Backbone bond lengths (Angstrom), bond angles and torsions (degrees), N, CA, C in turn:
res aa  C-N    CA-C-N  psi(-1)  N-CA   C-N-CA  omega(-1)  CA-C   N-CA-C  phi
1 M - - - 1.554 - - 1.476 107.12 -
2 K 1.381 112.34 135.41 1.421 121.47 -178.44 1.493 109.79 -97.30
3 I 1.400 116.85 130.00 1.478 124.87 -178.92 1.502 102.34 -117.51
4 V 1.348 117.22 131.12 1.436 121.52 172.13 1.581 108.57 -120.43
5 I 1.254 116.23 128.30 1.377 125.26 176.34 1.508 107.28 -104.76
6 L 1.366 120.17 112.05 1.445 121.73 -166.96 1.568 112.59 -86.14
7 D 1.299 115.06 -29.48 1.548 117.47 -177.73 1.437 110.52 -149.17
8 G 1.362 113.52 74.86 1.442 118.54 -171.96 1.527 114.96 -88.88
9 Y 1.313 119.78 -7.88 1.433 118.51 -169.33 1.526 113.57 -64.64
10 T 1.367 119.60 -46.02 1.484 117.46 -175.08 1.511 109.80 -66.47
11 E 1.380 122.25 -35.64 1.364 120.71 175.30 1.564 112.67 -70.05
12 N 1.354 118.08 -36.81 1.336 121.08 -173.95 1.577 111.94 -140.23
13 P 1.373 113.06 75.89 1.481 113.37 179.33 1.569 115.65 -71.02
14 G 1.309 115.10 8.14 1.519 117.21 178.46 1.561 112.54 130.53
15 D 1.312 117.47 -3.66 1.433 115.53 -176.98 1.533 111.77 -108.95
16 L 1.312 115.48 6.69 1.483 120.59 168.91 1.485 111.42 -121.39
17 S 1.348 115.20 -177.78 1.506 118.32 -176.74 1.506 106.81 -126.11
18 W 1.400 114.64 144.85 1.505 120.98 172.08 1.458 111.10 -88.38
19 E 1.345 118.36 12.04 1.400 120.39 -169.99 1.553 114.09 -56.75
20 G 1.318 115.11 -36.39 1.523 115.75 -179.35 1.503 110.27 -61.36
21 F 1.273 117.53 -44.38 1.560 116.76 174.83 1.506 111.11 -65.18
22 E 1.349 117.92 -39.06 1.430 119.64 -172.54 1.558 108.53 -65.92
23 Q 1.297 119.70 -25.40 1.401 122.75 176.26 1.585 117.21 -68.18
24 L 1.390 109.98 -19.10 1.411 119.70 -174.43 1.586 113.22 -103.59
25 G 1.241 114.60 -8.98 1.496 116.20 -179.43 1.473 113.74 174.53
26 E 1.325 117.36 -173.67 1.527 125.05 176.48 1.467 107.01 -81.72
27 V 1.337 117.74 114.54 1.469 121.46 -175.85 1.467 112.84 -107.75
28 T 1.345 113.10 130.84 1.500 122.30 169.58 1.564 110.05 -114.65
29 V 1.344 113.30 123.68 1.458 115.26 -176.32 1.536 110.06 -113.98
30 Y 1.321 116.60 126.85 1.482 124.55 172.30 1.598 110.63 -107.02
31 D 1.312 117.85 132.77 1.493 116.27 179.25 1.492 108.66 -63.77
32 R 1.337 120.97 -45.20 1.445 125.74 179.25 1.495 109.05 -146.78
33 T 1.308 114.74 149.59 1.496 121.88 177.20 1.478 110.52 -134.09
34 P 1.335 116.88 115.52 1.471 120.78 171.58 1.556 106.78 -63.00
35 E 1.284 112.13 147.92 1.501 119.35 -175.97 1.474 112.08 -54.29
36 H 1.338 121.44 -35.84 1.429 128.11 -176.07 1.526 112.54 -70.02
37 L 1.399 115.80 -15.46 1.466 118.57 179.67 1.516 110.15 -106.69
38 A 1.353 118.55 0.51 1.482 117.56 -176.49 1.428 112.42 -61.31
39 A 1.312 123.24 -43.68 1.537 119.96 -176.44 1.568 109.33 -66.33
40 E 1.300 116.21 -38.74 1.452 117.04 -174.80 1.463 110.10 -65.16
41 R 1.412 116.13 -42.10 1.395 122.54 -175.98 1.594 114.00 -72.44
42 V 1.380 114.00 -33.10 1.414 117.75 178.29 1.586 108.63 -70.56
43 G 1.373 114.46 -46.87 1.430 115.02 174.29 1.492 114.03 63.70
44 D 1.318 119.88 -129.92 1.456 125.33 -179.78 1.552 112.08 -102.93
45 A 1.369 113.59 20.22 1.518 117.97 177.00 1.535 113.08 -64.17
46 Q 1.291 114.97 144.80 1.515 119.98 179.27 1.612 109.03 -89.62
47 V 1.310 114.77 -22.70 1.468 117.61 -173.61 1.508 107.33 -130.87
48 V 1.378 112.05 127.43 1.487 120.32 177.65 1.558 109.84 -115.07
49 I 1.327 117.72 126.44 1.489 124.05 177.40 1.511 103.77 -112.61
50 L 1.298 114.60 130.62 1.540 119.77 176.04 1.429 113.55 -153.67
51 N 1.281 113.79 165.40 1.435 122.51 175.03 1.469 116.97 -116.09
52 K 1.315 118.58 -65.42 1.437 124.66 -179.50 1.550 113.57 -115.17
53 T 1.297 118.22 -11.42 1.478 121.01 -176.42 1.551 105.35 -70.06
54 P 1.309 113.88 124.34 1.532 117.13 177.38 1.460 112.19 -62.23
55 L 1.278 119.28 135.54 1.474 126.60 173.14 1.528 107.73 -110.90
56 T 1.166 121.79 99.17 1.484 126.21 -168.02 1.544 112.22 -99.17
57 R 1.264 115.51 163.46 1.464 120.27 174.26 1.528 114.42 -47.98
58 K 1.340 111.35 -46.48 1.478 118.39 178.94 1.522 112.30 -56.77
59 T 1.346 114.03 -45.52 1.512 117.38 -177.54 1.446 110.21 -65.36
60 M 1.332 117.00 -44.56 1.507 122.61 -178.91 1.505 114.17 -61.56
61 E 1.437 113.54 -37.67 1.466 117.39 -178.94 1.509 109.64 -73.43
62 M 1.361 115.16 -29.37 1.512 116.60 -178.07 1.540 109.69 -80.80
63 C 1.285 116.70 -19.29 1.464 120.25 -175.45 1.631 110.40 -116.49
64 G 1.388 113.31 75.93 1.408 119.75 -165.11 1.501 115.96 -70.24
65 N 1.367 119.24 -7.14 1.449 121.65 179.09 1.495 116.35 -84.31
66 I 1.308 117.14 -11.14 1.480 122.46 -174.69 1.545 110.73 -60.75
67 R 1.273 114.63 124.47 1.510 122.16 177.93 1.511 113.83 -116.94
68 Y 1.335 114.43 -22.57 1.426 119.95 -174.28 1.562 111.77 -147.13
69 V 1.305 115.70 132.84 1.498 120.31 172.32 1.509 109.45 -122.90
70 G 1.356 112.75 124.37 1.476 117.18 -179.26 1.586 108.07 -110.94
71 V 1.357 114.72 117.56 1.464 111.77 -178.33 1.532 110.35 -95.16
72 L 1.299 121.09 128.29 1.429 129.27 -175.51 1.565 111.04 -81.72
73 A 1.392 114.14 51.01 1.372 121.23 -176.08 1.490 110.03 -169.93
74 T 1.335 118.38 171.85 1.465 118.16 170.81 1.481 114.06 -85.34
75 G 1.260 120.05 -36.08 1.453 125.52 175.22 1.548 106.83 -78.34
76 Y 1.369 109.83 140.10 1.500 118.60 -176.31 1.524 111.13 -131.34
77 N 1.254 117.25 21.82 1.489 120.94 -179.66 1.547 114.91 -65.55
78 V 1.357 114.19 -17.18 1.562 115.85 178.91 1.525 111.16 -76.09
79 V 1.385 117.17 -4.77 1.427 115.21 -177.54 1.505 107.19 -109.86
80 D 1.409 123.61 135.66 1.411 121.51 170.19 1.452 108.89 -73.65
81 V 1.316 117.40 92.17 1.458 120.80 -174.81 1.613 109.94 -70.84
82 A 1.303 117.46 -28.60 1.441 122.04 177.87 1.536 112.82 -62.78
83 C 1.353 113.99 -44.88 1.483 118.68 172.34 1.557 109.44 -67.87
84 A 1.323 121.06 -40.40 1.434 118.24 -178.95 1.544 111.19 -59.21
85 A 1.356 115.29 -41.45 1.453 119.44 179.01 1.558 111.94 -63.68
86 E 1.288 115.90 -39.98 1.442 118.87 173.28 1.465 116.25 -58.33
87 M 1.378 115.93 -36.85 1.473 121.68 -175.86 1.566 110.92 -94.16
88 G 1.320 114.19 6.48 1.523 115.40 176.62 1.582 110.56 71.76
89 I 1.362 116.91 27.21 1.504 118.32 175.63 1.502 108.26 -96.84
90 T 1.368 114.92 131.81 1.422 121.30 174.99 1.464 111.87 -82.36
91 V 1.372 120.49 130.35 1.438 124.43 177.14 1.502 109.45 -117.53
92 T 1.375 116.64 131.48 1.462 118.16 179.61 1.516 108.46 -128.53
93 N 1.295 117.14 158.53 1.482 121.78 176.36 1.587 106.86 -131.91
94 I 1.278 115.04 -173.92 1.496 122.87 -174.75 1.624 101.12 -121.73
95 P 1.375 113.43 98.74 1.453 119.57 -171.08 1.535 110.48 -71.35
96 S 1.263 117.38 -34.83 1.486 115.92 -178.93 1.459 108.05 -151.30
97 Y 1.388 112.67 119.37 1.373 119.88 176.59 1.500 114.41 -142.55
98 G 1.391 115.34 -27.46 1.461 120.27 -170.54 1.554 113.35 -120.36
99 T 1.337 116.52 26.40 1.449 120.28 -177.32 1.500 112.26 -51.70
100 D 1.294 116.68 -52.67 1.500 120.76 -176.14 1.442 111.91 -66.57
101 A 1.318 116.15 -40.58 1.486 121.40 -177.38 1.570 110.69 -67.16
102 V 1.302 116.28 -42.42 1.460 118.88 -178.23 1.540 111.35 -71.19
103 S 1.319 117.73 -41.45 1.475 121.52 168.92 1.467 113.80 -55.14
104 Q 1.271 120.11 -51.33 1.423 127.79 178.17 1.507 110.50 -54.14
105 F 1.343 117.95 -39.84 1.462 123.16 -174.14 1.583 109.60 -74.48
106 A 1.331 111.41 -33.88 1.544 113.32 176.35 1.508 109.34 -65.49
107 I 1.267 119.50 -40.21 1.531 120.80 176.29 1.523 109.91 -66.04
108 A 1.307 118.21 -38.54 1.463 122.28 179.04 1.494 111.04 -58.36
109 L 1.344 116.14 -42.86 1.468 121.69 177.32 1.538 110.20 -60.98
110 L 1.320 112.71 -44.01 1.485 119.34 -176.69 1.440 108.48 -63.48
111 L 1.332 119.60 -47.64 1.406 122.40 -175.07 1.602 113.86 -66.26
112 E 1.359 110.62 -29.84 1.498 114.44 177.79 1.499 110.53 -70.53
113 I 1.368 115.29 -37.10 1.517 117.26 175.92 1.490 108.61 -66.63
114 C 1.286 120.60 -38.82 1.493 119.90 -173.85 1.539 109.52 -76.69
115 H 1.268 121.35 -24.97 1.544 120.91 -174.08 1.499 113.10 -127.12
116 H 1.372 118.64 -14.75 1.506 117.40 -179.98 1.523 113.24 48.47
117 V 1.278 115.72 50.70 1.441 126.55 -176.72 1.462 108.40 -57.16
118 A 1.323 121.09 -51.31 1.500 125.26 -173.60 1.572 107.47 -66.13
119 H 1.306 119.13 -40.93 1.432 119.51 179.57 1.538 110.69 -63.43
120 H 1.229 117.57 -46.35 1.526 121.36 -175.41 1.541 109.07 -69.27
121 D 1.396 118.08 -33.65 1.437 120.04 175.75 1.534 112.36 -65.11
122 R 1.386 112.19 -38.62 1.507 114.50 179.55 1.675 105.59 -67.77
123 A 1.330 115.58 -39.02 1.412 116.82 -174.27 1.564 110.62 -61.26
124 V 1.388 115.03 -41.17 1.481 117.39 176.32 1.453 112.03 -64.13
125 H 1.348 120.70 -40.44 1.451 123.90 -177.91 1.572 110.31 -69.42
126 E 1.355 115.09 -29.17 1.453 116.81 172.19 1.503 117.89 -76.42
127 G 1.344 115.21 -1.01 1.473 120.36 176.02 1.505 115.77 93.35
128 R 1.319 115.47 5.46 1.488 117.65 -175.42 1.544 113.15 -68.67
129 W 1.352 116.05 -30.67 1.440 117.49 -179.53 1.577 109.13 -73.95
130 E 1.412 111.71 -40.62 1.416 117.97 178.04 1.501 112.94 -58.48
131 R 1.293 117.71 -30.55 1.472 122.89 -178.99 1.533 112.71 -94.89
132 C 1.294 117.38 -2.94 1.449 122.38 -175.37 1.600 108.66 -75.92
133 P 1.274 113.92 135.11 1.535 119.41 176.98 1.531 113.41 -74.26
134 D 1.389 116.60 -14.39 1.437 124.32 -178.08 1.527 107.29 -108.95
135 W 1.316 111.02 161.70 1.470 115.39 177.59 1.489 118.01 -76.19
136 C 1.299 114.46 -9.61 1.550 119.80 174.76 1.563 107.59 -149.37
137 F 1.261 112.02 166.40 1.581 118.26 170.97 1.516 104.73 -162.16
138 W 1.436 110.18 154.26 1.427 116.28 169.80 1.543 110.18 -140.48
139 D 1.259 117.62 152.39 1.451 123.05 -179.98 1.472 116.85 -102.53
140 Y 1.285 116.39 -8.66 1.498 121.11 -176.89 1.562 103.55 -136.28
141 P 1.334 112.89 154.86 1.496 113.58 170.80 1.557 111.32 -64.72
142 L 1.329 115.17 138.37 1.424 121.27 177.10 1.481 113.26 -95.10
143 I 1.232 118.15 127.91 1.511 120.72 -170.67 1.531 111.55 -113.86
144 E 1.322 113.39 130.53 1.462 125.72 176.73 1.528 107.56 -94.05
145 L 1.359 117.50 123.19 1.462 120.34 -175.14 1.523 114.86 -86.08
146 C 1.310 114.85 -21.66 1.496 115.73 -177.71 1.527 110.57 -56.44
147 G 1.241 121.21 132.96 1.413 129.12 -178.08 1.488 115.41 85.36
148 K 1.319 120.64 -1.90 1.430 125.47 -177.95 1.497 106.73 -91.88
149 T 1.347 116.37 166.56 1.390 122.28 -177.41 1.521 113.08 -110.51
150 M 1.328 119.43 126.52 1.488 121.85 170.99 1.454 108.50 -104.90
151 G 1.358 113.36 128.22 1.467 121.26 169.07 1.518 113.36 -101.62
152 I 1.310 114.71 129.15 1.548 117.36 -173.37 1.535 105.22 -118.15
153 I 1.290 116.11 123.91 1.469 124.34 173.56 1.400 110.45 -97.57
154 G 1.283 114.89 115.35 1.461 122.47 -170.46 1.538 111.04 90.23
155 F 1.374 110.53 103.32 1.517 114.98 -169.42 1.503 110.37 -118.71
156 G 1.289 115.51 48.18 1.521 122.60 170.66 1.555 111.24 -81.88
157 R 1.298 113.85 -153.69 1.496 116.41 -174.05 1.570 112.12 -56.26
158 I 1.304 113.10 -47.39 1.526 121.01 -175.79 1.560 109.06 -66.78
159 G 1.396 113.69 -49.00 1.440 115.90 178.87 1.486 117.06 -61.41
160 Q 1.273 116.53 -33.73 1.444 121.58 178.19 1.525 104.69 -74.84
161 G 1.242 124.22 -38.61 1.435 125.01 176.46 1.543 112.10 -58.75
162 T 1.308 116.72 -43.78 1.478 117.93 175.65 1.431 111.32 -67.58
163 G 1.331 120.23 -36.37 1.437 123.45 176.69 1.456 112.18 -61.62
164 R 1.355 121.85 -41.04 1.401 121.87 174.23 1.484 118.44 -59.28
165 L 1.323 108.09 -41.99 1.493 113.43 173.65 1.512 117.41 -67.32
166 A 1.309 114.15 -32.99 1.467 119.82 177.04 1.552 109.40 -68.25
167 K 1.389 116.40 -39.61 1.437 117.98 178.62 1.522 111.11 -66.90
168 A 1.325 116.12 -31.03 1.522 120.23 175.43 1.466 113.46 -61.74
169 L 1.464 115.93 -26.80 1.402 123.75 -178.06 1.590 106.96 -89.70
170 G 1.339 118.12 3.21 1.511 119.04 -179.76 1.410 116.56 85.72
171 M 1.395 116.70 15.58 1.480 119.69 179.66 1.534 112.75 -89.86
172 E 1.252 119.01 153.91 1.415 124.92 167.63 1.465 106.77 -83.24
173 V 1.419 119.43 143.42 1.414 123.73 -176.06 1.448 110.54 -119.37
174 L 1.401 117.71 124.44 1.418 121.18 170.13 1.445 106.64 -113.64
175 A 1.389 115.48 154.56 1.454 122.62 -177.00 1.451 114.11 -139.91
176 Y 1.366 114.66 147.27 1.423 121.74 173.58 1.508 109.22 -128.04
177 D 1.345 120.32 123.03 1.359 122.36 -179.63 1.568 108.10 -152.37
178 R 1.351 116.64 149.51 1.454 117.05 176.15 1.475 114.16 -69.72
179 F 1.353 114.90 -19.68 1.514 119.03 -171.37 1.463 108.90 -130.49
180 P 1.433 117.78 74.66 1.469 116.89 174.56 1.499 115.23 -58.05
181 N 1.355 115.70 145.69 1.423 119.33 179.98 1.450 108.86 -144.90
182 D 1.422 116.67 169.83 1.508 119.68 -173.00 1.551 108.29 -73.51
183 G 1.359 119.59 -27.48 1.438 115.98 173.67 1.553 116.13 -61.13
184 G 1.361 112.42 -40.61 1.398 120.01 174.58 1.492 113.38 -62.18
185 R 1.358 114.37 -44.69 1.477 118.21 -177.59 1.488 112.76 -65.02
186 A 1.329 118.74 -15.38 1.506 121.62 -178.82 1.603 103.33 -83.23
187 V 1.331 120.79 -14.49 1.446 121.57 -175.25 1.498 113.68 -105.78
188 G 1.387 114.21 -36.14 1.394 119.15 -174.09 1.509 111.89 -159.46
189 A 1.301 118.60 174.77 1.421 127.21 -179.05 1.488 112.85 -98.21
190 Y 1.340 119.32 123.40 1.481 123.77 -178.58 1.527 106.19 -77.06
191 V 1.321 116.72 132.83 1.502 121.14 176.07 1.504 104.12 -139.43
192 E 1.363 114.36 170.64 1.414 126.06 176.94 1.545 103.54 -73.20
193 L 1.394 114.24 156.58 1.409 123.79 -169.99 1.583 108.77 -62.36
194 D 1.405 116.15 -43.97 1.448 118.13 -177.03 1.498 110.09 -62.16
195 E 1.330 117.57 -39.67 1.451 123.47 -178.59 1.602 108.00 -63.54
196 L 1.329 112.97 -41.84 1.504 115.68 175.50 1.506 110.37 -55.02
197 F 1.368 113.37 -52.57 1.448 119.11 -174.66 1.618 109.08 -57.03
198 A 1.234 114.70 -43.94 1.442 118.41 -174.82 1.567 118.33 -71.42
199 R 1.317 112.27 -28.77 1.524 118.92 -173.89 1.585 114.02 -98.71
200 S 1.304 116.43 -19.05 1.521 119.65 -167.49 1.519 107.29 -82.83
201 D 1.388 111.18 137.48 1.485 116.54 163.04 1.422 115.76 -86.77
202 V 1.401 114.71 -22.37 1.460 125.27 175.78 1.419 108.19 -131.62
203 I 1.349 120.46 136.94 1.451 122.69 175.07 1.550 107.61 -123.03
204 A 1.281 115.52 125.39 1.493 122.14 177.05 1.400 114.21 -113.50
205 L 1.350 120.66 132.49 1.461 125.47 179.69 1.481 110.72 -94.15
206 H 1.347 116.40 122.43 1.374 115.15 174.03 1.682 106.51 -138.80
207 C 1.252 114.08 27.25 1.505 116.07 -177.80 1.485 109.47 -93.17
208 P 1.298 121.79 160.13 1.480 127.63 174.76 1.522 106.33 -69.58
209 L 1.244 114.88 161.73 1.514 123.51 170.46 1.474 113.00 -82.65
210 F 1.316 117.04 103.07 1.489 121.21 173.43 1.506 109.00 -120.59
211 P 1.312 119.38 170.08 1.418 118.64 174.90 1.523 113.37 -55.71
212 E 1.309 117.73 -34.08 1.477 121.28 -175.57 1.535 110.98 -81.33
213 T 1.364 117.37 -16.24 1.499 117.84 178.30 1.508 112.65 -104.82
214 E 1.347 116.00 -10.29 1.453 116.10 176.33 1.543 115.55 -57.09
215 R 1.248 119.00 129.82 1.483 124.76 -174.02 1.555 111.80 50.91
216 I 1.284 113.90 44.61 1.497 120.53 176.72 1.497 110.02 -65.68
217 I 1.316 116.33 -27.51 1.439 123.31 168.54 1.583 109.11 -92.76
218 N 1.361 109.93 98.11 1.509 115.03 -171.26 1.580 103.30 -135.00
219 R 1.318 114.17 -179.92 1.471 119.77 -177.06 1.497 109.50 -59.81
220 Q 1.303 116.99 -46.96 1.475 124.86 -174.09 1.524 109.34 -61.27
221 N 1.359 114.39 -47.96 1.494 119.16 178.37 1.457 114.58 -67.33
222 L 1.343 116.20 -37.88 1.508 120.46 178.31 1.511 110.07 -59.27
223 E 1.340 118.69 -36.11 1.435 120.60 -178.26 1.562 111.98 -63.95
224 K 1.305 113.40 -27.73 1.493 119.04 -177.04 1.523 112.84 -77.64
225 M 1.409 116.30 -11.54 1.474 119.11 -176.98 1.478 114.27 -91.22
226 K 1.299 114.96 163.54 1.435 120.86 -179.80 1.631 107.91 -65.69
227 D 1.333 110.39 151.60 1.466 113.99 175.13 1.577 108.25 -69.29
228 G 1.318 118.44 131.94 1.463 119.44 176.74 1.504 109.90 94.38
229 V 1.338 122.16 6.45 1.420 121.47 177.47 1.531 113.83 -60.65
230 I 1.287 114.94 148.50 1.466 124.93 171.13 1.500 112.56 -101.98
231 I 1.315 119.17 134.94 1.471 126.73 -178.13 1.463 110.63 -119.95
232 L 1.393 114.70 129.70 1.329 122.39 177.21 1.562 113.93 -119.08
233 N 1.311 120.89 136.75 1.429 122.35 179.24 1.491 110.36 -142.26
234 N 1.332 120.79 103.70 1.431 124.32 164.74 1.540 111.02 -121.74
235 S 1.365 113.94 41.76 1.480 117.68 177.95 1.492 110.70 -115.80
236 R 1.376 120.83 -71.55 1.416 121.84 176.80 1.552 107.09 -147.33
237 G 1.314 113.81 137.09 1.496 117.27 -172.93 1.494 112.56 -66.15
238 Q 1.389 116.64 -29.54 1.409 120.63 -174.18 1.587 112.56 -71.96
239 L 1.315 114.94 -0.15 1.483 120.66 178.42 1.571 110.37 -77.42
240 V 1.314 112.51 -11.92 1.538 118.76 -172.93 1.528 108.30 -120.07
241 D 1.376 117.24 129.93 1.459 122.54 160.36 1.533 107.55 -74.12
242 E 1.328 115.51 104.99 1.452 124.07 -167.50 1.541 107.59 -66.83
243 Q 1.341 119.83 -42.67 1.422 118.85 -178.27 1.496 111.45 -67.00
244 A 1.357 117.65 -37.61 1.414 120.42 179.92 1.557 112.21 -67.58
245 L 1.342 117.07 -37.16 1.425 119.00 173.50 1.430 114.79 -68.26
246 A 1.344 116.89 -38.15 1.465 122.59 177.27 1.599 110.84 -58.02
247 D 1.302 109.48 -47.49 1.519 115.61 179.87 1.553 109.89 -64.54
248 A 1.255 120.65 -37.95 1.461 126.54 179.69 1.567 109.45 -65.77
249 L 1.250 112.88 -36.31 1.521 116.66 178.02 1.578 109.28 -69.06
250 R 1.325 114.51 -38.83 1.405 118.53 -176.71 1.533 112.74 -69.64
251 S 1.352 110.82 -35.24 1.500 115.14 -178.02 1.541 110.51 -83.69
252 G 1.330 120.69 -11.12 1.411 121.58 -179.16 1.529 113.36 93.02
253 K 1.319 115.36 -9.82 1.476 119.12 177.64 1.494 111.64 -49.36
254 V 1.409 113.01 -50.79 1.532 124.07 172.11 1.558 107.61 -99.47
255 Y 1.349 118.18 118.14 1.462 122.97 178.73 1.491 109.68 -60.59
256 G 1.417 115.77 -53.10 1.441 118.40 -174.02 1.484 105.87 -155.98
257 A 1.383 110.35 156.63 1.493 123.09 172.83 1.483 112.50 -130.64
258 G 1.366 112.55 137.78 1.500 117.43 173.83 1.528 107.34 -119.27
259 L 1.318 117.45 118.21 1.394 122.20 -169.92 1.553 110.35 -124.70
260 D 1.246 118.36 131.38 1.556 118.73 173.49 1.542 110.15 -110.89
261 V 1.392 113.97 -1.37 1.491 118.55 -179.64 1.526 106.10 -140.58
262 V 1.364 111.02 151.20 1.452 120.53 176.35 1.540 108.90 -133.66
263 S 1.332 118.57 170.36 1.426 120.63 -171.37 1.553 111.63 -70.00
264 T 1.320 122.57 -32.88 1.446 129.46 172.54 1.490 109.40 -118.48
265 E 1.344 113.23 126.41 1.486 115.12 -179.01 1.521 109.71 -128.64
266 P 1.352 120.03 133.89 1.465 125.76 1.23 1.596 107.71 -60.83
267 I 1.349 109.68 158.52 1.514 116.53 178.72 1.534 110.62 -57.70
268 R 1.338 114.67 147.04 1.424 120.66 174.08 1.560 111.01 -94.90
269 G 1.291 112.25 151.00 1.463 117.25 -172.52 1.577 111.54 -66.79
270 D 1.292 118.98 -18.16 1.428 122.87 175.57 1.473 120.07 -90.59
271 N 1.415 112.71 8.00 1.504 117.00 -175.96 1.505 106.10 -66.13
272 P 1.330 117.93 127.11 1.502 117.90 -176.03 1.552 114.21 -63.23
273 L 1.355 116.39 -21.76 1.457 117.23 179.15 1.489 114.20 -70.52
274 L 1.307 120.76 -16.38 1.440 123.83 179.17 1.455 109.78 -63.93
275 T 1.285 120.48 -32.31 1.520 124.32 -175.76 1.522 111.19 -104.22
276 A 1.323 121.00 1.61 1.466 124.10 -179.49 1.454 109.12 -77.87
277 P 1.373 115.46 144.58 1.439 115.54 -176.10 1.515 110.67 -81.18
278 N 1.316 115.67 155.23 1.531 124.41 178.82 1.529 109.89 51.22
279 C 1.272 116.34 46.74 1.521 119.22 178.22 1.489 109.14 -123.55
280 I 1.221 117.54 110.72 1.462 123.52 178.39 1.496 109.44 -90.27
281 I 1.317 116.94 126.20 1.491 120.29 -180.00 1.554 106.22 -128.66
282 T 1.280 114.50 126.82 1.535 121.41 174.18 1.555 109.32 -117.42
283 P 1.316 118.37 160.27 1.407 123.38 -166.02 1.553 116.06 -91.68
284 H 1.325 112.20 59.88 1.490 121.20 175.85 1.575 110.38 51.44
285 I 1.301 116.55 63.76 1.441 123.03 -173.52 1.501 114.72 -124.56
286 S 1.364 115.07 7.50 1.545 118.86 -178.96 1.484 109.27 -54.97
287 W 1.299 113.75 -38.79 1.555 118.24 -171.26 1.509 114.82 -86.43
288 A 1.356 116.65 2.01 1.504 119.20 -162.47 1.494 118.27 -98.85
289 P 1.365 124.25 5.29 1.426 119.85 171.37 1.526 110.81 -54.10
290 R 1.307 116.02 145.20 1.544 118.96 177.40 1.455 108.91 -51.28
291 E 1.280 119.11 -39.56 1.572 117.32 -171.07 1.606 107.35 -63.48
292 S 1.203 116.03 -43.52 1.424 120.44 -177.98 1.568 113.84 -70.70
293 R 1.329 113.74 -37.30 1.528 116.21 173.60 1.441 111.22 -66.44
294 Q 1.342 121.42 -37.14 1.445 123.43 178.22 1.483 110.27 -65.44
295 R 1.350 117.89 -38.70 1.444 123.52 173.88 1.578 111.61 -61.61
296 L 1.324 115.95 -45.30 1.322 120.43 172.35 1.504 117.06 -53.01
297 M 1.337 113.46 -48.12 1.442 120.91 -178.60 1.489 111.79 -62.67
298 D 1.383 113.69 -47.61 1.543 117.69 177.97 1.514 109.86 -57.48
299 I 1.369 120.42 -41.01 1.420 121.14 -173.73 1.593 107.29 -70.38
300 A 1.316 116.65 -38.73 1.480 122.84 -176.76 1.496 107.75 -61.42
301 V 1.366 117.65 -43.97 1.513 122.25 -179.00 1.472 109.97 -67.95
302 E 1.346 118.91 -38.50 1.432 122.84 177.54 1.536 111.77 -65.96
303 N 1.378 116.53 -37.85 1.472 123.13 177.58 1.577 105.56 -60.82
304 L 1.274 119.28 -45.21 1.481 119.54 -175.97 1.510 108.85 -71.18
305 K 1.292 118.66 -40.78 1.532 120.26 176.46 1.550 109.16 -56.44
306 A 1.322 116.72 -47.57 1.466 122.02 -177.75 1.552 107.78 -56.06
307 F 1.273 114.87 -48.33 1.430 118.27 179.15 1.479 116.30 -57.31
308 L 1.332 114.56 -43.91 1.530 122.11 179.21 1.516 108.54 -68.94
309 D 1.332 120.08 -26.72 1.412 122.01 175.41 1.547 114.58 -81.67
310 G 1.340 115.07 -2.07 1.480 119.83 179.08 1.486 112.90 81.80
311 R 1.385 121.10 20.48 1.432 125.42 -178.53 1.501 109.30 -136.34
312 P 1.256 119.11 60.57 1.486 124.98 -173.20 1.540 110.59 -58.14
313 V 1.354 113.85 140.59 1.488 123.26 178.35 1.462 109.41 -122.78
314 N 1.341 115.14 164.99 1.527 120.10 177.37 1.581 113.05 53.35
315 V 1.301 113.33 35.28 1.531 114.65 -176.03 1.507 104.29 -84.38
316 V 1.378 109.52 142.33 1.473 119.57 -178.98 1.532 108.41 -118.74
317 G 1.275 115.53 164.30 1.483 121.27 173.53 1.490 110.30 99.09
């Protein structure tokens, strides 16, 4: 059996092993695959493993041996799943592998906004503390989170994980989700969206991207928020109207933003958030600790094993 991995570098830049897949077939790994080379590289392979490389109807029709597509991510919009279903191709994803890592990163973004640790570290190394007449200095307001309110939009596994960490910091947790559950109630209080906007000092986005959540952070909803609110997004960039957020940062309506995702990735040089004040942007790395990538690898291998055993799991589409 031939297995082609189209874009393996982000999952495994060299610190993991493809051995699990290699035990199941003849493996060819490409670090990255432009869309126009996908069909050529898939060739006559029966198994395609990918992360962000689009697998289109055209490619699947050109590569008639494909029987299984394993997505190395939770989101699977890069695959034409309707075509796959028509052609009898099983498509699987990884529904949960980075819950703790993504929750941890949301709090890391928040703490950086509250303390600007990296900025003050650079200031010390640049000699500013040595030259300072006082025994300490700071360039930004330092914010204590205990007693403040975090509102979390999307209260599934990751949202609840972030909520637990926020509670450990002494914060009150509010949540908005279409499907309230007892697990969520043990972490925070479910409220309507407008109430969350009005009461929260910090708003964290952990919801999927649906038509109803696209640009949920927009001019109208920003006006419903407290002055000086902090906004965190390490879910999907399209949840935010980026120009509206940039304007709100400039006006001071939003004190700070911590973003690990943007609408177009890699980020474009004309993204308005690049020049917005007090806006921390990281390159979509919430999911990337070695531990969570190893977990993803293990689940991906088990997904393929289950398919080969005739009992596929984590099937999408």
